[in-house]
N, C-alpha and C positions, 0 to 999 in steps of 0.2 A: 374357705368356701364352706357353706352350709348346704348339706344335702339331706333331705328327708324323703325316705322311700316309703311309698304306700304299698309296695308289692314287688314282685320280681320283674325284671326288665326283659324285653325281648319278644314282645308280642308281634313285632315285625311291621307295625303300622306307625306311620308318622302322624303328627298332629298338625302339619302345615295346612293353613287355610287363610284366606284373606277376609274372613267374616269378622275380624276383630273390631271393626268400626261399629258393629251392632251390639256392643257390650251393654248389659243392663246397668242401671244405676246401682252403685255399690250398696246403697241403703236397702235395695229391694231383695238382696240375698243376705241371709244371716251368716255369721261366722260358723254356727253349728252346721248349717246346710253345706257350707264350703268344706268343712272338715269331714263331715259324714260322706260327702261325695268323694273326696280324695282318698279316704280309707276304703271306699267300696270299689275302687278301680285298681286292679292289679297292674303293676308295672309303671306307675306314675312316680316321678321324682320331683320334689319341690327343691329348686336349686337357687342359690345366690351366687353371683359372679364376683363377689368381693368389691364391686364398685357401686353397690347399693341397688342393683337391679335383680329382679326375681323372674323365674320362669318355671313352668311345669312341663316336664318332658316324659315321653314314653318311648323315646328312641335311645338305644345304647346297648351295652352288653355288660355282663358281669359273670363271675364264676357261679356255678349252680349252688344255690343256698341249701343248707341242711334243713330239712323240714322239721326235725325233732328238736333242734336247739340252735341258738344264734352262733354264727361263726364269723371270722374275719373275711371280708370280701373286698375285691377290687372292682370298682365300677367306672364306666366311661359313659357319659351322656352326650347326646347331640341335641342342640337347641337352635331352632331357626331364629335369625336375628329379630324378626318381627314379633317373636313371642316374649322378648324381654320387657318387663314392666317395672315401674318404680315402687310397687307395693306387692306384698304377698297376696292380698285380697284380689287385686286386679289380675295377677298372674293366674290365680285359681279360676277367676271368672272367665278369662280367655280360654283356659283348658276346658272348662265346663261347656262353653259355647261351642267349641270345636267338636266335642264328643256328641253333641245333640244331632 
């Protein structure tokens, strides 16, 4: 499993939404914009399910990170089944749309 954290988890808000059918064309959003957005949102995790699917989650929990230096952490994410996508780009696009 690959997990990329963009910040701490535990904002207490879920990303569930049924607006995913309104996704923009992937050519309309640059990779730089996607990564800049992901880095700017605390608590987002980019997750692979080891079956080739990707999702961005802001739900879950972890031990409190040390603000002064990196430490080992244990993280648990929750992902709604409709948030799983076949590409990293589409997973980020879904998350961006839900945050709007």
